[in-house]
C-alpha positions as CSV (number, residue, x, y, z in Angstrom):
1,M,-0.2,0.1,0.0
2,Y,1.4,3.7,-1.0
3,K,0.0,7.0,0.5
4,F,0.9,9.8,-1.6
5,L,-0.4,13.6,-2.2
6,T,-2.2,15.1,-5.1
7,K,-1.3,18.3,-6.4
8,K,-4.1,19.8,-4.3
9,G,-2.6,18.2,-0.7
10,L,-4.9,15.9,0.0
11,V,-3.7,12.6,1.1
12,F,-4.7,9.5,-0.3
13,K,-4.1,5.5,-0.5
14,T,-3.7,3.1,-3.4
15,E,-2.9,0.0,-3.6
16,Y,-0.9,1.0,-7.0
17,S,2.6,1.7,-7.4
18,P,3.9,4.6,-8.8
19,K,5.4,3.1,-11.5
20,E,1.8,1.3,-12.5
21,I,0.3,4.8,-12.1
22,S,2.2,6.3,-14.5
23,K,0.9,4.2,-17.1
24,F,-3.2,4.8,-15.9
25,Y,-5.6,7.6,-16.8
26,H,-7.0,7.8,-13.6
27,F,-6.9,4.7,-11.2
28,D,-8.9,3.9,-7.6
29,A,-7.4,5.5,-4.3
30,F,-8.8,6.0,-0.7
31,D,-8.9,8.6,2.3
32,S,-8.6,8.8,5.8
33,K,-12.0,7.6,6.1
34,A,-11.9,4.6,3.6
35,N,-13.8,6.4,0.8
36,R,-13.1,5.7,-2.4
37,F,-11.9,8.2,-5.0
38,V,-11.2,8.1,-8.8
39,I,-8.0,10.0,-9.6
40,L,-6.9,11.3,-12.1
41,T,-3.1,10.6,-12.9
42,K,-2.1,13.8,-14.0
43,D,-3.3,15.4,-10.7
44,V,-0.9,13.3,-8.3
45,D,2.1,14.2,-7.1
46,F,4.5,11.7,-7.8
47,K,7.4,13.0,-5.5
48,T,5.4,12.3,-2.4
49,F,5.0,8.5,-2.5
50,E,5.5,6.6,0.5
51,Y,5.2,2.8,0.7
52,I,3.3,1.7,4.2
53,D,2.4,-1.8,5.4
């Protein structure tokens, strides 16, 4: 599982690695309350990815 920020500063978690996401147009992610969101790849700040257990 990975934690990352969007360019707007919102925090999300996802099961996809940054390498996988770079090939997608959009992907599923979850916020801190376990709500599911569809995130556009262009809105991701790839520098903020952090691997979490």
